[in-house]
Structure formats: C-alpha cells, structure tokens
C-alpha positions as CSV (number, residue, x, y, z in Angstrom):
1,M,-56.2,125.9,-107.4
2,N,-57.2,122.5,-106.3
3,K,-60.0,120.2,-107.7
4,G,-61.7,120.0,-104.3
5,F,-62.3,123.7,-104.3
6,F,-63.9,123.6,-107.7
7,V,-66.1,120.6,-106.8
8,C,-67.3,122.3,-103.6
9,I,-67.9,125.7,-105.2
10,V,-69.8,124.3,-108.2
11,S,-71.9,122.0,-105.9
12,C,-72.5,125.0,-103.6
13,L,-73.8,127.1,-106.6
14,L,-76.0,124.3,-107.8
15,C,-77.6,123.9,-104.4
16,L,-78.1,127.7,-104.2
17,L,-79.8,127.6,-107.7
18,S,-82.0,124.7,-106.5
19,A,-82.9,126.7,-103.4
20,L,-83.8,129.6,-105.6
21,I,-86.0,127.5,-107.7
22,F,-87.9,126.2,-104.7
23,T,-88.2,129.7,-103.4
24,V,-89.6,131.2,-106.6
25,L,-91.9,128.4,-107.5
26,G,-93.3,127.8,-104.0
27,G,-95.7,124.9,-103.8
28,K,-95.5,124.3,-107.6
29,A,-92.0,123.0,-107.1
30,A,-93.3,120.0,-105.1
31,M,-93.2,118.0,-108.3
32,L,-89.4,118.3,-108.3
33,I,-89.2,116.4,-105.1
34,S,-88.0,112.9,-105.6
35,G,-90.8,110.4,-105.1
36,F,-93.6,113.0,-104.8
37,N,-94.0,113.2,-108.5
38,T,-94.8,109.5,-108.7
39,L,-97.8,109.7,-106.4
40,S,-101.2,109.9,-107.9
41,K,-102.9,113.3,-108.1
42,E,-105.4,112.3,-105.4
43,Q,-102.5,111.3,-103.1
44,R,-100.6,114.5,-103.7
45,E,-103.6,116.5,-102.6
46,L,-103.2,115.0,-99.1
47,Y,-99.9,116.8,-98.5
48,D,-98.9,120.4,-97.6
49,K,-96.9,121.3,-100.7
50,E,-95.9,124.7,-99.5
51,K,-94.3,123.2,-96.3
52,M,-92.5,120.5,-98.4
53,C,-91.0,123.1,-100.7
54,R,-90.0,125.3,-97.8
55,D,-88.2,122.4,-96.1
56,Q,-86.6,121.3,-99.4
57,R,-85.4,124.9,-99.9
58,N,-83.9,124.9,-96.4
59,I,-82.1,121.6,-97.1
60,F,-80.5,123.0,-100.2
61,L,-79.4,126.1,-98.3
62,I,-77.8,123.9,-95.6
63,W,-76.1,121.9,-98.3
64,S,-74.8,125.0,-99.9
65,V,-73.4,126.4,-96.6
66,I,-71.6,123.1,-96.0
67,L,-70.1,123.0,-99.4
68,G,-69.4,126.8,-99.4
69,I,-67.4,126.4,-96.2
70,G,-65.6,123.5,-97.6
71,A,-64.7,125.5,-100.7
72,A,-63.4,128.4,-98.6
73,L,-61.4,126.2,-96.3
74,S,-60.0,124.3,-99.2
75,Y,-58.9,127.5,-100.9
76,F,-57.5,129.2,-97.8
77,V,-56.4,126.4,-95.5
78,S,-55.9,123.0,-97.0
79,K,-57.1,121.1,-100.0
80,Y,-58.2,118.3,-97.7
81,A,-60.9,120.5,-96.3
82,A,-63.0,119.9,-99.4
83,A,-62.9,116.2,-98.8
84,A,-64.1,116.8,-95.2
85,A,-66.9,119.0,-96.4
86,I,-68.0,116.4,-98.9
87,I,-68.0,113.7,-96.2
88,V,-70.1,116.0,-94.0
89,W,-72.5,116.7,-96.9
90,L,-72.8,112.9,-97.6
91,V,-73.8,112.3,-93.9
92,V,-76.4,115.1,-94.0
93,F,-77.6,113.9,-97.4
94,F,-78.1,110.3,-96.4
95,K,-79.8,111.3,-93.2
96,D,-82.7,112.7,-95.3
97,V,-83.0,109.9,-97.8
98,H,-86.1,107.7,-97.1
99,L,-87.2,104.8,-99.2
100,D,-90.6,104.6,-97.5
101,E,-93.2,107.0,-98.7
102,E,-94.6,107.5,-95.2
103,K,-91.2,108.3,-93.7
104,A,-90.5,110.7,-96.5
105,F,-93.8,112.6,-96.6
106,G,-95.6,111.7,-93.4
107,K,-94.9,114.9,-91.6
108,Y,-96.4,116.9,-94.5
109,R,-99.8,115.1,-94.4
110,L,-102.7,117.5,-94.1
111,K,-105.0,117.0,-91.1
112,S,-108.5,115.8,-92.0
113,K,-111.2,118.3,-91.3
C-alpha cells in the first residue's frame, strides 16, 4: 500500500465526519465555521446559519468525493493519482478561502424586513 492512498482515505473520512457533524447539528454548527465564531452575537444574528451549515456540509462532501476518488485511483491505478487528487483538492479549497468577512459571509446575510 502506498502513503498517498492512506493520506487520501483518512482525509476523505475526516471530511465525511465533518459533513456528518454539520448535518446533525444544523444551524448550531455555524460556530464551527472559521471566522463566523469571531463575530459578535449581534452580527451573527444577521446571517442565515442554516444555509451556511448546509453549504459547509456540501463543501465537505465535495472534498470527500475528490479525496475518495484519489484514494481509489491511487489504490487501483497509480500511486501518483493521490498527488493529483490532493492538488485538485487544494485548488477547490483555496477557491473557497476568503479573508474578507463580506466575501465569506455576504451571500448568507438575511434580508431586512
């Protein structure tokens, strides 16, 4: 067995576990989202926590699929498939990284009534 397979399969399982946590906890899991937990309570009330958690769950599921495919290809085809899967995962990961609060959470802002 190669190391790439183990890296991909363990990462895949961790992403699946994280997706499960966001599924079970629902909106309460919003505090686990990086940057959201640093906002004040008043600011956090301005966002749709359920939608944030649903999107975060879907992101974890996408990551687990990428890493799971990498693990399978690494096991059955070539050990270099794990490296390719990790590169694809890094591209997807950094696409979703935002340093600006508005870019990170703007689409989840509740509409004023």
